[in-house]
GUDO-653058 format. One record per atom (N, C-alpha, C, CB): y, x, z; residue in one letter. Coordinates in steps of 0.02 Angstrom, whole numbers, plus 50000, padded with zeros to 5 digits. Each point is the difference from the previous one (the first is absolute). Glycine has a CB too. Example, Ala and Ser with C-alpha at 12.3 -4.5 7.8 and 13.67 -1.06 7.14 Angstrom:
497165066050390A/500594995550000A/500605004550000A/499414990550062A/501125007749902S/500595004250003S/500554996150037S/499685005949892S/
//
This chain:
499455004249998X/500524995449998X/500645005850008X/499294987850056X/501185009349909X/500695004250014X/499945004249947X/500165000150125X/499315001549834X/499945007849967X/500455002249946X/498874999050021X/501374997549940X/500524995349945X/500635000950022X/499274990549975X/500835004250066X/500655002150041X/500205006550026X/499814990250027X/499665012050008X/500235007050050X/500175006049953X/499134997050103X/500515002349831X/500175005149965X/500774999349970X/498695001449979X/501454992949992X/500634997649981X/500475002250046X/499554990949948X/500445005450090X/500714999550072X/499785006950030X/500134984850051X/499435018749989X/499825007450017X/500425002549953X/498815000250040X/501224999649902X/500255004049926X/500865000450019X/498944993849890X/501135000750109X/500814997050011X/500215004250062X/499874986249957X/499645013250116X/500335004250063X/500195007149994X/499344993150064X/499955006949892X/500055010049996X/500535000749974X/498915004549976X/501374992649972X/500635003349957X/500634999950063X/499634994249853X/500415000650202X/500564998950034X/500085005250036X/499934989249999X/499315012750039X/499775004450068X/500385006949966X/498574994050052X/501525007249899X/500275005149973X/500725000449987X/498985000349963X/501464993250047X/500644999949980X/500415003450048X/499804990249940X/500835014450025X/500395002550049X/500584996350008X/499585010149982X/500404984049952X/500544996650000X/499854992749979X/500625010749980X/499364983950029X/499854995349970X/500784993149991X/498545005150052X/501554993649918X/500564996549975X/499944990250014X/500055012449898X/500354984450085X/499874994349998X/499504997249945X/501055000350054X/499205002649883X/499535000449930X/499325002750011X/501005002249932X/498825001950083X/499435003050023X/499734995950042X/500365010249984X/499814987150073X/499634992850027X/499844995049978X/500385002250057X/500074995649898X/499884995349951X/499214998549938X/501415003450026X/498715003849958X/499465001249940X/499364999250070X/500735010749871X/499144993650157X/499445002650056X/500024990050013X/500345017950077X/499894978949935X/499774991850018X/499934998749933X/500634995450110X/499595006649842X/499634994149924X/499515003549978X/500994994749943X/498785011550088X/499395002249991X/499314996350056X/500835011649953X/499564988850079X/499374996550071X/499914991449985X/500535009450122X/500104988249851X/499824992549977X/499444998949925X/501384997550056X/498725009349913X/499484996949944X/499455003250024X/500674998449893X/499215007450162X/499175000650019X/499884993350054X/499905015549993X/500434982750029X/499864994450074X/499774993149949X/501225004650116X/499264993249832X/499804998349959X/499254998749939X/501115003250057X/498795001449930X/499375003249977X/499454999450045X/500655007549943X/499484993450121X/499374999850054X/500054993250012X/500005011550063X/500164983849904X/500044991950024X/500194997950065X/499174998949929X/501325005250083X/500344996850067X/500624996449976X/499605009450084X/500484983349945X/500324993349996X/500725001649994X/499114993650069X/501325003849868X/500705002349996X/500254999950069X/500194995749883X/499604997450156X/500804999550051X/499805005950064X/500384983449984X/499085019050001X/499845006650049X/500215005449975X/499074996350040X/500975005849899X/500325004449968X/500555001350010X/499434998049943X/501044996250038X/500934997650000X/499915001950078X/500454987149897X/499325009950164X/500295002750047X/499665004150025X/500564992550013X/499105012449979X/499815008550004X/500615001849967X/498625001649989X/501465000349951X/500385002249971X/500865000550032X/498994996149913X/501084998050102X/500864998450010X/500115000650076X/500174990849897X/499195009850148X/499995003750073X/500075005450010X/499464994550022X/500135009249920X/500175009149997X/500455002449976X/499165001849991X/501264993949956X/500625001849982X/500504998450048X/499654999149895X/500374995950135X/500464998550072X/499955003850044X/499954990549993X/499345012350025X/500115006750049X/500135005749989X/499464995950043X/500425007049890X/500325003349983X/500565003549983X/499324995950008X/501094999549977X/500844999049978X/500284999650080X/499954991649864X/499495005750188X/500515001450066X/499735003750051X/500504989949986X/499145016049989X/499685005950025X/500415004949998X/499044996949971X/501475003649995X/500575006149971X/499285006649984X/501534996850103X/498274999849852X/499415005849966X/500395005249962X/499014991049976X/501565008549985X/500235007049966X/500455003350061X/500084995549860X/499845003050181X/500385006350055X/499185002250052X/501724992650022X/497855004649956X/499465002650045X/499775007749966X/499554986450037X/500005018149990X/499835005649986X/499465000849924X/500255001350143X/499274994049892X/499524997949978X/499884992249968X/499795009350078X/500754989949870X/500334992749970X/499144996049985X/501505005549918X/498164999550021X/499324997849990X/499634998250020X/500115003549968X/499764999950111X/499384996850063X/500334995250031X/499375010350036X/501194988749973X/500444995350046X/499714991749967X/501315010250019X/498724990649888X/499914993749967X/499265000049998X/501124999349932X/498435004850077X/499384998750009X/499554998350064X/500255006149912X/500204995050141X/500014999150050X/500044990950022X/500465013749994X/500294983549958X/500184994249993X/499574996949970X/500945002650007X/498625000249928X/499654995149979X/499394998250012X/500645001949942X/499105004650103X/499364997250056X/500044996350059X/499635008749970X/501054990850037X/500054993350057X/500174992949991X/500305008250055X/499994990849873X/499894993849961X/499404999249989X/500905000449953X/498775003150007X/499284999349981X/499524999150059X/500275007049903X/499834995950146X/499464998550054X/500364991950049X/499575017050011X/501124981049966X/500244992750040X/499684995849957X/501185002050051X/498774999349867X/499844994449956X/499134998050005X/501135004449914X/498325004150103X/499204998950011X/500064998050076X/499385009749909X/501094986950127X/499924997950065X/500245002150058X/499274998049951X/500965006550037X/500345004650061X/499565003050053X/500944992749988X/498915005950070X/499645004150063X/499034997049984X/501434999250120X/498505005949878X/499124997750028X/499834994550037X/499865010450010X/499604985849970X/500094995750067X/499024999449992X/501644990950000X/498315011250068X/499424998550028X/499644992750005X/500455009650051X/498954990349955X/499804991950017X/500074997150060X/499275001349930X/500854992250100X/500014997350062X/499264999050019X/501174994649983X/498625008450050X/499305000150028X/500095000350071X/499475005649904X/501034992550124X/499935001350069X/499584994250046X/501145006849981X/498954987649988X/499504994750038X/499305000949976X/500914991150010X/498655007450052X/499345001349985X/499524993650002X/500255011550044X/499574984849910X/499955002649922X/500264998849962X/499345000650007X/501135006049963X/500394999549960X/499724994949926X/500465012350066X/499864981849884X/499685000749944X/500434999249942X/499064996750057X/500715009549896X/500235001449926X/499804997549950X/500155007750031X/500374984549971X/499824996149925X/500135005149918X/500524987050079X/498915011649902X/500175003149910X/500014993249958X/499235013049998X/501244987849977X/499924992849941X/500285004849941X/500354986050077X/499545010449853X/500145001349948X/499894995849945X/499925008750050X/500044994049886X/499534994949946X/499345006049994X/501164991749909X/498425003750056X/499385002649983X/499995005249946X/499594989650036X/499955017749976X/500115005249949X/500635004350031X/499524992249892X/500795006650153X/500475003150028X/499615006050058X/500874988149974X/498535011450036X/499735006050042X/500054999850089X/500415006749883X/499694985950121X/499984995950080X/499315003150032X/500614986549962X/499045012949997X/499055001050061X/500215008350008X/498554990249928X/501525013250022X/499915007649992X/500465003550061X/499824999049857X/500894998650131X/500535001050047X/499834998550086X/500754996749886X/498804997650111X/499964997450077X/499475007050026X/500084983049984X/499395019749976X/499705005850027X/500175005149997X/499374995849990X/501195004449971X/500355008050005X/500455000150060X/500085002349869X/500344991450144X/500395001850070X/499554998150036X/501144998549986X/498364998250017X/499465000850067X/500035007050012X/499124990749976X/500625013249989X/499705007550000X/500705005450020X/498934996649890X/501575001550107X/500585002750012X/500094999150070X/500424998449889X/499634995050126X/499954998250076X/499425002250028X/500624990749987X/498905011449998X/499465001650064X/500275008749984X/498604988550000X/501695014749962X/500085006849998X/500615001850075X/499705000249838X/500614995850168X/500584998350061X/499674997750049X/500914996949937X/498515001350067X/499584998550062X/500034993850000X/500165009050066X/500084986549905X/499934993050018X/499244998849983X/501284996349975X/498404996550087X/499544997849978X/499994992949941X/499735006650116X/500024994649829X/500084995349946X/499594994149986X/500395009249962X/499894984250020X/499544998149979X/500094996049925X/499685000750128X/499934995749830X/500184996749938X/499854994149997X/499925008449952X/500304987550014X/499884991349985X/500094997549945X/500314997950090X/499674998849867X/500004996249933X/500134991650042X/498975009849903X/501554986350036X/500004993150032X/500044997349908X/500775000550164X/498905002749809X/499964994249933X/499384996850005X/500645006649913X/499654987950111X/499564994850015X/499614999149908X/500924993050134X/499325005349819X/499774999149919X/499705005749990X/500894993249951X/499095013550045X/499545007249958X/499805002550065X/500715004649879X/498504992850137X/499645004450029X/499935006549982X/499594991650019X/500375010049907X/499925007649986X/500675003750024X/499214997849892X/501165001050117X/500695002350030X/499795001250076X/500864992649916X/498765004750120X/499905000850067X/499555004450001X/500294990250036X/499285009349919X/499345005949985X/500315005949978X/499094992149959X/501315008450017X/500405006849973X/500395003550050X/500144994849894X/500075000450151X/500335003750054X/499605002450055X/500884993949972X/498465003450038X/499625000250041X/499575006449990X/500144987750012X/499785013949919X/499935005749988X/500175005849997X/499764994049982X/500965005650005X/500545004550002X/500065001450103X/500744994049848X/499185002850167X/500165000250083X/499465007250012X/500234983650043X/499055012949933X/499475006150025X/500085005249987X/499334994949999X/501135008049918X/500115006149970X/500465002350053X/499804997649871X/500744999550155X/500535003350063X/499764998350063X/501044998849937X/498295001450072X/499854998250079X/500404996650051X/499505008649979X/500584985949987X/500384994250058X/499564994050005X/501265002749970X/498854991250070X/499714994750004X/500434997049946X/499534999950122X/499934995849843X/500134992549993X/500024993850015X/499875005049964X/500724991950049X/499844994450048X/499954991849950X/500765008250117X/498664989749885X/500004994349957X/500264993450022X/499115005649959X/501334992550026X/500344993350043X/499654995049974X/501195003350019X/498764989850047X/499544995849986X/500434996249988X/499065002150052X/500834991549883X/500524994949984X/499884996449918X/500905007850091X/499464987649895X/499944999249929X/500795001849976X/498914990150003X/501385011350019X/500754998649994X/500245008250006X/500114985850063X/500505017849914X/500135007350008X/500424999650077X/500085004049850X/500264990250176X/500235000750055X/499424999150051X/501134996749954X/498485001250053X/499315000350059X/499675006049997X/499694988449992X/500185013049933X/499825007850014X/500345004650013X/499414998349948X/501185000850047X/500345006250011X/500204999550091X/500545000849851X/499504993650177X/499954998050081X/499365002950025X/500614988449991X/498885010649979X/499305002850020X/499885006950012X/499664991649941X/500785011550004X/499725008649994X/500785001450062X/499275004349817X/501114993150191X/500435002250043X/499665000850064X/500884995049939X/498914999450076X/499524998050047X/499535007450049X/499924987749898X/499655012150014X/499595006350017X/500315007050029X/499374994749909X/501205007350054X/500305004250003X/500315002450070X/500024996449886X/500274997950142X/500205000250062X/499405001150051X/500984992849961X/498395004450031X/499404999050040X/499805009649979X/499544982249985X/500435019949947X/499645006650005X/500605007150021X/498984994049894X/501705002150125X/500615007650023X/500105002049927X/499485006650131X/500404991149818X/500485001649946X/500595001550016X/499494994249942X/500905011650041X/500834998549992X/500404997649943X/499935008150068X/499794992649872X/500334998449940X/499374995049965X/500885012649988X/499264982649987X/499514995949970X/500464999849908X/499454991250149X/500125010349798X/500224999049947X/499834996749956X/500245006850026X/500204986349952X/499844994749972X/500204997649936X/499914998950100X/499595002549855X/500034999449922X/499884993149965X/499595011450006X/500914983749968X/500304993949996X/499695001149921X/501234997850100X/498594995649877X/499964997749944X/500545001549949X/499384992750060X/500405009049889X/500384999449948X/499944996649930X/500155008450064X/500344992749878X/499994994849935X/500075004649952X/500514989350041X/499385006649907X/500335003749930X/500684999749978X/499034997949965X/501254995550090X/500684999849979X/500254996350074X/499904999149845X/500825003650179X/500154994750042X/499954994450011X/500375005249993X/499474991450059X/499964992050006X/500294997650059X/498994999749941X/501124994150071X/500304997850056X/499514999350068X/500804994249912X/498495005250049X/499514999750060X/499775006150039X/499644991149939X/500305013949993X/499915008250028X/500744998850063X/499455009749848X/501084990850146X/500455001250050X/499794994550059X/500995004949913X/498984990450072X/499994994850043X/499415004750068X/500274986849885X/499035014950074X/499705000650041X/499995006950041X/499544991149937X/500935014350032X/500085006450009X/500444997750070X/499915007049863X/500714990750132X/500514998050054X/499584996750063X/500994997749906X/498584998250079X/499694995350048X/499415005550058X/500114987649885X/499535017350058X/499535005750049X/500675004750032X/498645001549909X/501965000150069X/500275003750036X/500244997950052X/500095004849923X/500074989050090X/500254995250074X/499415001350046X/500674988649940X/498915009150023X/499454999350043X/499605006250032X/499964990149934X/500155014650034X/499715006850025X/500685003250037X/498995002249894X/501574995650109X/500615005250016X/500095005749963X/499884997050100X/500075004149835X/499775007349983X/500775003750009X/498844997149900X/500915009850138X/500665003150006X/500295005149931X/499644999350138X/499945000249823X/500185002549933X/499834995949936X/499865010350057X/500414987049908X/499774998049921X/500025003349946X/500274992250030X/499585012149939X/500135004249951X/499524997349936X/500355010350089X/500194992449871X/499724996549918X/499915004949957X/500634990150000X/498655009549994X/499835005549951X/500034999349924X/499345002550087X/500965000549882X/500485000549926X/499705006949951X/501314995150075X/498455001249882X/499705004949930X/500665002449976X/498894992849950X/501405014350058X/500325005049973X/499984998649925X/499745007950097X/499964992349868X/499814997049919X/500344994949968X/499005002250027X/501244994550027X/500314992949961X/500585000249999X/499294993050030X/501145013350006X/500644999649977X/500674994150021X/499165005449915X/501064993250068X/500424996449999X/499894994250033X/500275005349915X/499204990850056X/499544996750021X/499985000350085X/499425002249879X/500415001750149X/500005001150062X/500584997450042X/499345008949962X/501084991750007X/500494996850051X/500094993650008X/500485008149983X/499484987449960X/499934992750001X/499494999250043X/500384997449893X/498925006250111X/499464997550039X/500315001250082X/498925003449897X/501395002250121X/500175002150061X/500414993750018X/499955013349985X/500444984549975X/500514994650019X/499754993350025X/500665005249917X/498914993250039X/499704993950009X/499365000150065X/500354998049859X/499505008050157X/499605000550061X/500484999350060X/499135007649944X/501584997250054X/500335002150054X/500094993150004X/500505012149995X/499854980349983X/500274997449998X/499454993550052X/500825007049881X/498564994050117X/499664996250022X/499675003150082X/499884995549859X/499955010750126X/499655002150029X/500405005050057X/499154997049900X/501525004250100X/500285005450019X/499825007050014X/500364991550023X/499845011749923X/499405006250004X/500275004850053X/499625000149867X/499905004450156X/500425006650045X/499825005449945X/499804997250150X/499825003949799X/500145006249977X/499324997949933X/500605009650136X/499554995449811X/499565000349929X/499405005450010X/501124997249918X/498395003250040X/499705004950003X/499835000849917X/499614998650138X/500695007549817X/499735000649943X/499665003049982X/500564997449988X/498835000649949X/499365001749991X/500175004349904X/499214987150108X/500185016749908X/499955003249904X/500605002250012X/499354991949904X/501045013650124X/500615002750020X/499935007049947X/500124994350144X/499015007049865X/499815006249959X/499974999449924X/499365002950096X/500794989449876X/499904997649916X/500574998049995X/498894996049979X/501655003750049X/500664999349975X/500335003250021X/499954992149980X/500235012149969X/500585006649995X/500585001350014X/499545000549941X/500854990050043X/500624997949998X/500305000250067X/499714993649905X/499995003050129X/500204998950076X/500394992450028X/500155013849989X/500124983049946X/500494997150003X/499994994350046X/500175004649897X/499184993850111X/499944993350064X/499935003150052X/499434991249948X/500565016250073X/500175001750078X/500635000450024X/499155005449996X/501344997249930X/500735001050019X/500234992550006X/500235012349936X/499664983850013X/500394992950008X/499694995850051X/500334999949882X/499034999550142X/499804994450028X/500394998250077X/498855002749927X/501265004250103X/500255000950073X/500624996549994X/499485011450034X/500934991749912X/500914996550010X/500224993149964X/500405012749995X/499074986649970X/499704993649961X/500014993650061X/499075008349905X/500474992550116X/499844994850058X/500024999850069X/499494998749929X/500605008750067X/500005000750097X/499475001250029X/500704992450015X/498695009549947X/499374998950022X/499885008450024X/499574987949913X/500215016650103X/500065005949999X/499195003949975X/501104997450096X/498995006349871X/499265004149998X/499935002350045X/499915002649913X/499214996950103X/499815003250067X/499535004149986X/500264991650068X/499125005549880X/499525006249973X/499954999749930X/499285000350097X/500395004749877X/499865000549921X/499465003749994X/501084999649962X/498514996050016X/499265003449974X/499835002949934X/499674992350069X/500315013149945X/499935007149946X/499325000649961X/500725007050084X/499024989249927X/499295000849965X/499474996650015X/500285009249990X/499134990949981X/499394992450001X/499655004450077X/499514994349821X/500405010650216X/499735002850049X/500324996650049X/499725010249952X/499904989850112X/500114996550059X/500735002950058X/498514997749979X/501445010149991X/500595004050027X/500584999649953X/499245007950058X/500754991149882X/500625000249970X/500454994250015X/499465006349918X/500764994450125X/500544995450050X/500585004150022X/499054993250052X/501605004349960X/500455004050017X/500594995850028X/499575008349917X/500764993650134X/500444997950048X/500675001649943X/499265003250140X/500974990249860X/500695002549951X/500635001550018X/499564994149937X/500595013350079X/500624999750029X/500805001749929X/499085004950142X/501174988649891X/500705003349933X/500405005650007X/500254989449981X/499775013650064X/500495006050005X/499345006349985X/501144994150109X/498385005949889X/499565004849977X/499964996449899X/499155003150163X/500684992749834X/499884997749928X/500715000849969X/498994991250026X/501615006950007X/500495003949954X/500225006449990X/500234991850016X/499485011750036X/500145008949985X/499345000849939X/500475006050155X/499124992749844X/499504999749952X/500264998749921X/499274995650103X/501014998049900X/500444997949935X/500435006149980X/500094987350036X/500335015550016X/500385003749985X/499885006749995X/500514992250034X/498845008449955X/499595006449997X/500205005450069X/499994998749849X/500204997550198X/499845004850056X/499604999950045X/500795001149985X/498444997549998X/499445000750014X/499834995250059X/500065011349951X/499414990250089X/499924995950054X/499435005450050X/500264986249921X/500115017850117X/499625006150067X/499684996650024X/500715007350039X/499614986249996X/499754996450044X/499424995349978X/501075001650047X/498744996349902X/499594998249976X/499385004449988X/500874993449972X/499345011749996X/499525006449996X/499655003950054X/500705000949919X/499684997450136X/499515003050066X/499634994550049X/500895010150006X/499324983249960X/499704993550027X/499475001249946X/501034990850055X/499055009549907X/499265001549958X/499505004750003X/500584996249940X/499725010650103X/499555006150015X/499694998150076X/500795009949924X/499504986850110X/499924997650058X/499304994749997X/501395002050021X/498594993749926X/499654994749988X/499435004249975X/500884990249981X/499155013949969X/499375002849952X/499665004850055X/500615000249863X/499775005350164X/499535005450025X/499754997950085X/500725010249911X/498614993850093X/499804999350046X/500165005550062X/499314993449919X/500925002750141X/500355002450044X/499675007450035X/500414986850010X/498815010749996X/499705006250025X/499535005149957X/500104992850099X/499965006149822X/499975003149962X/500415007149982X/499604989149990X/501205006250023X/500515004650002X/500175004950030X/500194993349975X/499595005250095X/499855005150052X/499465004149995X/500484993250062X/499045005949908X/499465004049991X/500465004649943X/498784991150033X/501405007849928X/500335002549954X/500505005650028X/499784989149937X/500625008350102X/500425002650029X/499745007150046X/500554987449989X/498945012650038X/499625004150037X/499635005049958X/499934991150081X/499835005349878X/499755004449936X/500665005949951X/499024987049988X/501395009750018X/500495003549984X/500295006350029X/500074990149971X/499995006950106X/500395004850051X/499455006249992X/500664990250100X/498705008649891X/499465004349998X/499935004449950X/499574992450051X/500765005749884X/499845002249951X/499324999949952X/500835004350062X/498904989649965X/499254999349971X/500174993349957X/499125005450110X/501344993549866X/500004993649948X/499465002449934X/501464996050033X/498024999149948X/499405000049954X/500194997849941X/499244998150079X/500215000349876X/500194994949938X/499864993350020X/499715008049911X/499794992750145X/499854992350017X/500754995950016X/498705003750059X/501615000049983X/500614999450018X/500624995949942X/499515011450076X/500324995849890X/500234998149941X/500034992949941X/499735011350040X/499694987249960X/499674995249975X/500294992750031X/498975008949982X/501044991150093X/500024996950032X/500894997150005X/498735006150042X/501764998349938X/500644998449984X/500274998349939X/500035005650078X/499434995049858X/500294998949950X/499654992950001X/500295012249943X/499004984350085X/500004993450036X/500544996950027X/499085003450020X/501044997050029X/500704998250019X/500724999849976X/499345002750061X/500585001449886X/500664998949945X/499994993149949X/499995014049993X/499254985550012X/499624995449950X/500244992850041X/498775008849952X/500964989250108X/500214994750045X/500734997249989X/499215005550082X/501185001349928X/500754998050012X/500134998149917X/500465009250122X/499384989649830X/500024995449934X/500175006949951X/500544985550050X/499195019549970X/499995006249963X/500695002949987X/498954996049949X/501465007650014X/500335005549987X/500734994249988X/498905011549942X/500824984049974X/500574996150012X/500374994950038X/499665003749931X/499874994050103X/500274996250050X/500425004450062X/498994991649965X/500965013550049X/500355003550045X/500615003149980X/499035001150044X/500945002549888X/500635002249962X/500434996249993X/499525005849951X/500414986350042X/500544996249986X/500294997350058X/499564997949899X/500215005250164X/500164997950070X/500455006250018X/498854992650034X/501235011649938X/500265004950015X/500815000049982X/498805004849989X/501694998150047X/500814997550009X/500055006749946X/500464993450154X/500075004749791X/500265003849944X/499585002049952X/500705003350067X/498654994349938X/499525001449940X/500154998249932X/499264998950079X/501144995649918X/500264997749924X/499385002049953X/501425002550018X/498084994149997X/499415002049948X/499934991949966X/499195011750079X/500934987249857X/499724994449967X/499334999250020X/500725001349910X/499154989250056X/499444997849984X/499605001949951X/500464993450043X/499815009549917X/499455003949939X/499885007450026X/500524993449884X/499975009050150X/499615007250038X/499425000050046X/501065003549999X/499194989850053X/499474999450043X/499224998249979X/501014997250061X/499164997449884X/499264997349966X/499545006849947X/500714985249989X/499635019150000X/499795006349992X/499795005250055X/500664997249913X/499385001950144X/499705002950078X/499194999449983X/501084994750101X/498565010149902X/499224996749997X/499755003050077X/499665000649842X/499954993850182X/499625002550064X/499345002249977X/500584992050080X/499235006649861X/499355002149985X/499925008250020X/499944990249899X/500435015350068X/499715006750049X/499875000250067X/500545005049933X/499814991550107X/499834998950077X/499174997850010X/501374995550023X/498414997849938X/499374999350007X/499645005949960X/500194987350019X/499995016549943X/499285002849962X/500055007350071X/500064996149805X/500425005750227X/499985004850044X/499594997350047X/501025004949976X/499184988550050X/499654997550067X/499145000049952X/501274990050087X/498485010349860X/499524999349983X/499655005250015X/500364993149935X/499895013250039X/499665006449994X/499905002150087X/500635003749863X/499864994650168X/499775001750074X/499464997050029X/501015001850015X/498904989149942X/499384997250041X/499435002449954X/500564988650058X/499365015649891X/499615001949977X/499675006750016X/500514992349940X/499925012450126X/499825006050024X/499464997750075X/501315006949942X/498344999950059X/499584998650060X/500635000450074X/498635006749929X/501024991750126X/500455002250051X/500385005350024X/499434994050010X/500045011949978X/500125006549985X/500595003049947X/498804998750032X/501014998349919X/500395001849958X/500754998450002X/498994999849950X/501194994550088X/500634993950010X/500255006450065X/499434982249970X/500355020350060X/500135003750060X/500095006349985X/499444993250063X/500235008449892X/500035009049973X/500105001249923X/499085003450095X/501384994249877X/500155000949914X/499765005549973X/500964995050006X/499155009950048X/499745005249951X/499165001649981X/501115004650047X/498724990949985X/499135000149960X/499894996349934X/499504999650115X/501144998149870X/499714997449932X/500165004549942X/500144988450040X/499485014049936X/499605004249953X/500184995649925X/498895004850099X/500804998149862X/500164997649921X/499504994750003X/500365011249928X/498834989350091X/499654994849993X/500074994850055X/499315007349936X/501024993550106X/500244993550065X/500484997949966X/499815004150121X/500514998249832X/500664996349959X/499904995249946X/500535010050019X/498814995249944X/499644993549941X/499764994850046X/499455007949900X/500364991650161X/499514993350037X/500694995650009X/498775006450085X/501744996449964X/500514996650034X/500324996749912X/500265009550147X/499794993749802X/500394996149947X/499614994849980X/500595009049959X/498754993350026X/499614992749987X/499834994550032X/499685006149955X/500274995450133X/499904995150029X/500634994750017X/499065007650031X/501624996749942X/500624996050017X/500304998449927X/500275006050124X/499134994349820X/500514998249928X/500635004149980X/499714988750027X/500485017449988X/500495002450007X/499785008549944X/500384991350145X/500005011849847X/499875006249970X/499945007050053X/500654993749896X/499115011150080X/500065005650046X/500705002550002X/498845003149979X/501664997549967X/500555000949994X/500654993950050X/499335006349873X/500304989850134X/500394996150042X/499924999150078X/500044995349896X/499425007750104X/499705001650060X/500485007250031X/498634994249952X/501165010050017X/500595006550006X/500654999550019X/499475003649922X/500854990250047X/500724997750012X/500044998150053X/500224997149910X/499144998550121X/500294997250054X/499755003650068X/500094989249930X/499405014250056X/500025007850046X/500615002750040X/499285003549910X/501054997450025X/500625005649992X/500484997550035X/499825004149893X/500244986650094X/500684997150041X/499724999750079X/500564991349890X/498745007750119X/499845000150062X/500015006650053X/499434990949941X/500565013450005X/500115009850053X/500814999350002X/498875011649933X/501454985950020X/500804999950008X/500174995150051X/500245003049879X/499554991450145X/500044995150066X/499655003750056X/499954988649932X/499475013650062X/499695004150062X/500445004350035X/499005000149944X/501255005149990X/500455005650025X/500874995950030X/499235010649890X/500884985050092X/500734996650032X/499734996350063X/500724997649880X/498744998250147X/499585000550042X/500065005850058X/499414994549906X/500365009550083X/499845006550035X/500745002350042X/498995004149895X/501734995550047X/500495002650017X/500384994750049X/499945007449892X/499804985850107X/500264995050050X/499715002050073X/500044990349906X/499765014350105X/499474998550058X/500555004650051X/498444998949935X/501634997850136X/500335001950053X/500894999749976X/498795008050047X/501504997149984X/500844998750000X/500104999049920X/500455008650116X/499224996649835X/500224997749914X/499894994449996X/499735008549939X/499794986750061X/499944994649995X/500534994850014X/499035004850013X/501224994950065X/500514996250017X/500825003449973X/499074995950107X/500875007549871X/500655003349957X/500004997249944X/500035010350042X/499474988949921X/499724996549922X/500274994350004X/498875004549980X/500824991850080X/500174992050013X/500664998750007X/499024998450055X/501435007450004X/500804999050009X/500194998949928X/500265007950107X/499694998549855X/500234999249951X/500074995649929X/499845007850070X/499484989149931X/499974992949971X/500254995350000X/499455002450007X/500374997350094X/500594992850027X/500725000749964X/499494999650136X/500855007249873X/500625001549979X/500054996949933X/500095010550069X/499544994849887X/500134998049920X/500034990249983X/499155014049968X/500394983050070X/500014992249995X/500584995950021X/498895001550019X/501285002650044X/500494997650035X/500915000649974X/498935002850090X/501015001949852X/500305000549969X/500204995649938X/499675008450062X/499874987749912X/499984995249967X/500254993350029X/499185006649953X/500714993450097X/500184993150052X/499244996950000X/501464996449962X/498065004450039X/499265000449985X/499724997750055X/500005009149928X/500194995250141X/499594999050050X/500114994350037X/499885010850000X/499744982050011X/500104995650052X/499795001350070X/499954993449911X/500655004650133X/499624999050074X/499584996050016X/500765002750030X/498644998149978X/499344997450015X/499944999150067X/499545004849911X/
//
C-alpha cells in the first residue's frame, strides 16, 4: 500500500529537503505536484483540496523563507497535515471491560472472517484471553469457517445458541463471561450490498451485547466506493473505527487516506497479506512518514522484536562475545531475516533510503535461501569447523543443496569475513563498535527511545 504514492511524494519531499531557499512560487509548484500524485492515488477530491489548502496556509504562516532549513520546515508541515488527514493520533482498542466485545461488520468478500482470526492472534500476543463467535444465522458455512480459523490461531470458538443473531450474540457473551475471557470478537453477517435488514440486525446485536468497539472491515481495493460503504455503516452503527484489508494488493492507498477524513472513522488496523500474522496496527504518524519517504524506524524495531527469538539472540550474543560464531548461527540469522519479510521489507522502512518500488522489486532473497540450503547440507562438524570442507566435501554439499561449488566458495568467503568481524567485537572492542554504530544511526535521527 502507498508504494506508488510514496515514490512520487517521497521524491517531491526529497527535492525540498535540499533547498536552501523556498519561494511562494516553489511552494505552489510543489503543491501542484502533490495534487497530481494524490489524485492518481485515488484520493477523494475534497480530501486533496483540504490537505493542500491546509499545507499552504501553514507553510505561509510559518515564516519559511527566514528559516535556516526552509525545505525541511515544509516537509515537516506536509508530514503534520498528512498525519491529521490519516486520523491524527493512533487509537488503541477500548478493551478495559471484561469481557469486552469487538463487533466486526462489513459486506461479503471484504475479509471479515479472516480479519477476526488475525485480530484474535494479535490480541493473544498482547497477553489477552480471546474468544471468537459468529452470529450469521443464515449461513452455517460462515460459522464453520470461523470455527476452523479459531483452531488455527488457538482460541476457543463459542457457539451461540438461538435462531436469530441477537440471541446467538447474547448466548456467546454469557459463555465468554463464564469462561473468564478478556475479549469476545463477534463476526456479524454480511451481504453483497447494503440493505436495511443488515443494518437493523447489526445495530440490534451491538446494543444487545454493549459492544465496546464497532469496527467496519473494508476492502481497500474498492477505492472510492469504500467511502460510501463506510458512511452508510457509520450512520446506522456509529462505528469506532475501520480495518482495511487487501492493502498488499492496493498500491494506490487512496481509500486509507480518504476514509478517515471523509467519514470521521479512523483506520485502526490494516491487513497486509493472506497469512494470519499479516496484520498491522495503523499509526497515522508513522504512515505519514513512510509516504514522505522518511521510513519507519519504530515499525522496523517492532518487526525485529516480534520476529527475533529472545533466547536465541542471547545465545548468539554469548557466542559473539566468545568469538565462536559458526555456520549454523549464520544460517539462523539468514532465516530470521526472511521471517521479518526479507531485505525489501526492511529496506523500505529505513529513514532516508529513498528506494523506489521498482528497485525494491529487484531485491532478491533467493541467495539467502541458497546459502541456508548449503549450510543445512553440511554435517554438524563441517558447520562448526569450515576448514574441514575440502574439494570432495564441497561437491557433496553443492549437490545436496542444488547449488554449485563456485556459489559455495563465495558463501564460505562471506562467512569467513563475517566471522573475522565477530571476533573483533569481543570485549571492549565490540562495545566501541556498537557505540560508533549507535552514533551513526543517531546522526540520521533514526534511533528511537524504546
